[in-house]
C-alpha positions as CSV (number, residue, x, y, z in Angstrom):
1,M,-7.4,-13.3,7.5
2,K,-7.9,-10.5,11.0
3,W,-7.6,-7.2,9.9
4,E,-6.3,-4.0,12.5
5,S,-7.6,-0.7,11.2
6,V,-4.8,1.7,11.4
7,K,-5.4,5.0,11.9
8,I,-3.3,8.0,10.9
9,P,-2.4,10.6,13.7
10,G,-4.2,13.7,12.5
11,K,-5.7,11.9,9.7
12,V,-9.5,11.2,9.2
13,A,-10.1,7.9,8.9
14,T,-11.0,6.3,5.3
15,Q,-14.5,4.3,5.7
16,Y,-14.0,0.0,5.0
17,S,-16.8,-2.4,4.9
18,L,-18.1,-5.1,2.9
19,A,-19.7,-4.9,-0.3
20,L,-21.5,-7.2,-2.8
21,I,-20.4,-5.8,-6.2
22,S,-20.9,-8.0,-9.6
23,S,-22.0,-10.6,-7.8
24,Q,-18.6,-11.2,-5.3
25,T,-18.5,-9.6,-2.0
26,A,-15.2,-7.3,-1.6
27,L,-14.3,-5.2,0.9
28,M,-15.7,-1.5,0.1
29,A,-13.7,1.4,0.6
30,N,-15.1,5.3,1.0
31,A,-11.6,7.8,1.0
32,Q,-13.5,11.6,2.1
33,S,-10.2,13.8,2.4
34,S,-8.8,11.1,4.7
35,A,-6.5,8.2,4.9
36,S,-6.1,5.2,7.1
37,M,-5.0,1.4,6.4
38,L,-6.4,-2.3,7.1
39,R,-3.6,-4.6,8.5
40,H,-3.2,-8.3,8.7
41,D,-0.2,-9.2,10.8
42,L,1.9,-12.5,10.2
43,R,5.3,-13.4,9.7
44,I,6.9,-15.4,6.6
45,D,10.7,-15.8,6.0
46,P,12.3,-14.8,3.4
47,E,12.9,-18.3,1.8
48,H,9.0,-19.1,1.6
49,L,8.5,-15.5,-0.7
50,N,6.9,-16.6,-3.5
51,A,3.2,-15.3,-5.3
52,L,1.1,-12.9,-4.1
53,N,-2.8,-12.9,-5.4
54,F,-5.1,-10.1,-4.7
55,S,-7.1,-7.8,-7.7
56,W,-9.5,-4.7,-7.2
57,Q,-11.4,-1.9,-9.0
58,I,-12.2,1.7,-8.7
59,Q,-14.5,3.9,-10.8
60,K,-12.0,7.2,-11.2
61,L,-8.4,8.2,-10.8
62,I,-7.9,10.2,-8.0
63,E,-6.9,14.4,-10.1
64,G,-4.2,15.5,-9.5
65,A,-2.8,12.8,-7.6
66,D,0.8,12.2,-7.5
67,M,3.2,10.0,-5.7
68,A,6.2,11.0,-6.2
69,H,5.7,14.4,-4.4
70,R,4.4,14.4,-0.7
71,D,1.6,17.7,-0.8
72,Y,-0.3,15.0,-3.6
73,D,0.9,11.6,-2.4
74,D,-2.7,9.6,-2.8
75,S,-4.0,6.2,-4.6
76,P,-7.5,5.0,-4.7
77,V,-6.2,1.8,-4.3
78,R,-2.8,0.2,-2.4
79,L,-1.6,-3.2,-1.2
80,V,0.9,-2.4,1.1
81,L,3.7,-5.4,2.1
82,A,6.1,-4.5,5.3
83,F,9.0,-6.3,5.8
84,D,11.4,-7.0,8.3
85,G,14.9,-6.4,8.6
86,D,18.1,-4.9,10.3
87,R,17.3,-1.2,11.1
88,S,20.6,-0.2,12.5
89,Q,21.3,0.4,9.2
90,F,18.4,3.2,8.5
91,S,19.9,6.3,8.2
92,S,19.7,8.9,10.9
93,K,16.5,10.3,9.0
94,N,15.1,7.3,9.0
95,A,16.1,6.2,12.6
96,M,14.1,9.6,13.8
97,L,11.1,8.5,11.6
98,S,11.4,5.0,12.9
99,E,11.2,7.0,16.8
100,L,8.2,8.8,15.7
101,S,6.3,5.8,14.6
102,H,6.5,3.8,17.4
103,A,5.6,6.8,19.7
104,L,2.7,7.7,17.2
105,S,1.4,4.4,17.3
106,G,3.3,1.3,19.5
107,R,5.8,0.4,16.6
108,P,8.0,1.1,14.9
109,M,8.6,2.1,11.2
110,P,9.1,-1.4,9.5
111,Y,12.5,-2.2,7.8
112,A,11.4,-1.6,4.3
113,T,7.4,-1.2,2.9
114,L,6.3,-2.0,-0.7
115,M,3.0,-0.9,-2.2
116,Y,1.6,-2.1,-4.9
117,V,-0.9,1.0,-6.6
118,W,-2.4,2.2,-9.0
119,C,-1.2,5.8,-10.7
120,N,-2.5,8.5,-12.5
121,Q,0.6,8.8,-15.3
122,R,3.6,6.4,-14.4
123,P,4.3,3.2,-16.7
124,V,3.1,-0.3,-15.6
125,N,6.0,-1.7,-13.3
126,S,7.6,2.2,-12.6
127,V,8.9,1.9,-9.4
128,I,8.1,4.9,-6.8
129,Q,10.2,6.3,-4.1
130,N,8.1,7.6,-1.2
131,P,9.1,11.2,-0.6
132,R,9.8,11.4,3.1
133,T,11.3,8.1,3.1
134,D,13.6,5.5,1.1
135,R,12.4,3.1,2.8
136,I,9.2,2.9,1.3
137,R,8.9,2.7,-2.2
138,K,5.3,1.8,-4.5
139,I,5.7,-0.6,-7.7
140,V,3.2,0.6,-10.3
141,V,1.0,-2.6,-11.2
142,E,-2.0,-0.4,-12.5
143,S,-1.6,2.9,-15.0
144,G,-4.2,5.5,-16.4
145,P,-7.7,5.4,-16.8
146,N,-8.2,2.6,-19.5
147,R,-9.1,-0.2,-17.2
148,L,-11.7,1.7,-14.5
149,N,-14.9,-0.4,-13.6
150,H,-13.3,-3.7,-14.3
151,W,-12.3,-6.1,-12.1
152,L,-8.8,-6.3,-12.0
153,S,-6.4,-9.3,-10.8
154,Y,-2.5,-9.9,-10.3
155,E,-0.2,-12.3,-9.5
156,R,2.9,-10.9,-8.0
157,N,6.5,-12.5,-7.2
158,I,7.4,-10.9,-3.7
159,R,10.6,-11.7,-3.7
160,A,11.9,-10.1,-7.3
161,D,9.0,-7.0,-6.8
162,Y,11.1,-6.0,-3.5
163,E,14.9,-6.8,-5.3
164,M,13.9,-4.8,-8.1
165,A,12.0,-1.9,-5.6
166,F,15.0,-1.9,-2.8
167,G,18.2,-3.7,-4.8
168,E,18.4,-6.3,-2.0
169,A,16.9,-9.4,-1.2
170,P,14.1,-9.0,0.8
171,G,13.5,-10.1,5.0
172,A,10.4,-11.3,6.4
173,L,7.5,-10.2,5.3
174,I,5.7,-9.1,8.8
175,G,2.2,-7.6,7.6
176,I,-0.2,-6.9,4.3
177,G,-2.1,-3.9,4.5
178,L,-5.0,-2.2,2.3
179,M,-5.3,1.6,1.6
180,T,-7.0,3.7,0.3
181,D,-6.2,7.6,1.0
182,S,-7.2,11.3,-0.5
183,D,-6.1,13.3,2.0
184,N,-3.4,15.4,0.2
185,T,-5.6,16.1,-2.6
186,R,-8.5,17.0,-0.2
187,S,-10.8,14.7,-2.7
188,R,-12.7,11.7,-2.5
189,S,-12.2,8.1,-3.7
190,Q,-14.1,4.9,-3.6
191,A,-12.5,1.1,-4.5
192,W,-12.8,-2.4,-3.7
193,Y,-10.6,-5.1,-2.9
194,G,-11.0,-8.6,-3.8
195,P,-9.1,-11.7,-1.4
196,I,-5.5,-11.6,-1.5
197,R,-3.6,-15.1,-1.8
198,L,-0.5,-15.8,-0.5
199,N,1.2,-18.7,-2.5
């Protein structure tokens, strides 16, 4: 996959680099009061959306982070899926956010964004709605400190997860991203990401 660095206006960029950990090559993310993403563009039509495999490791949680509150919306690891859809269905607020995204980044906001995240306290499979827009929803795949400092691997059904989070069938998958951010809590976070596979 070819990855593109995506900076967030007004934010210090998280640093991403290749590193060796546990005898395997991984993508290392270092966030220091920062937020940015690595993104890979693609297009997979809804009928071909199946399993997604990914893995990651972190050393510690971000103290005080809470992804349901905009002032504390940080996560040590995020795997981000962007979907196409009918933007004419956007509320006026979401239409404005999409126009703002287009002005700042040259791209409209995706119709829907689904994130897999590690949460400090919410149970696994909880769905967290983004505090800024209901077109971004997060599924908790790991929670709490019990599995820190271990390589953790996941297999998720993209279609089932999208329907659980949004209550509707997905459109085409148009992008995959990785994001480690600590800008809201003004803290430091380090994470490692393994390969991503779409089956």
